[in-house]
N, C-alpha and C positions, 0 to 999 in steps of 0.2 A: 504494500500500500504506500508506495513512494509518491504516486501522483495524487495531489490534493483533490482533484476532481473525481477520483475513483471512489465508488460507493463502498462502504464497509461490507465485509462478507455477511451472508445471511445468518441471523442469530446473534450477531454482535451489535450492541447498541450503538446508535449514531452518536458521534462525539458531541454534536450540537444538542441532541436530546439529553445527554448526560450533563452537559454544562448547564442547560436550562433547569434540569431537575435539581441541581445543586444550588444554583443562584436564584432561581425563581422566587422562593419564599423570601429571600433576603431583599430582592428588588421590591416586593410588595411592602415589606416592613419599611424600607427606605422611602418609598413613595408616601406611605402614611406619615412617617416622621417628618418629611419635608412639607407635607400639607399642614401638619400641626404647627410647625415652626412658622410657616408663611401666615397662617391664621393669627398666631400670637403677634407676629411682627405688625400685621395690619392693624390689630387692635391697639397695640402700643403706639403706633404712629398716629392713630386717630386721637387717642387720649393725649398724647404729647402735643399734637397740633392744636387741639382745643385750648389747652392750658397756655401755650405760647401766645395764641391770639389774644387771650384775656390779659396776659401780662403786657403785651405790646400796647393794647388799648389803654391800660392803666398808665403806662409810661408816657404815651402821647398826651393824655389828659394832664399829667403832672407837668409836662413841658409847655402846656397851653395850646397844644395843637388839637385839631379835630380829626376824627376818623372819617373815612370815605362815606360810611353810612350816615353819620351825623351831617356831613356836608350835603349829601343828597336830600336828606330830610329838610334841611334849612333852605335849599334851593327850591324845593317844592312849595314850602310855605311862602317864600318871597313871590313865586309865580302866582300863587293864589291871591295874595294881597294886591299884586299889580292888576290882576284881573278884576277884583272887586273895586279897586280905585278907578279903573277905566269905566266900569259900569256906573259909578257915582258921577264921574265927570260928564258922561254922555247924557245923563238925566234919565227920567223915566221913559220907557218905550212908548211911542205914540201908536195908537191903534190905526190900522189902515182902512 
């Protein structure tokens, strides 16, 4: 059996089958372990990310800066006030 393409004699197990029977269960264990580790990592990243966001918001407030969310809220309020002011300046609507 010097030629790698040559099939093993009848009755002798295929080398690939032997390898898979030895490694197969370990591959499943490794796959399960990697899935667990990835799940824990995602959970940790989510928890860490949320805490970091809160700390950053606190730091910005201490420095007298506003967050993007606060800026957008203020921008909306200013737009509403401008609209109401325009309505008052134009006077009551006249019926047609």
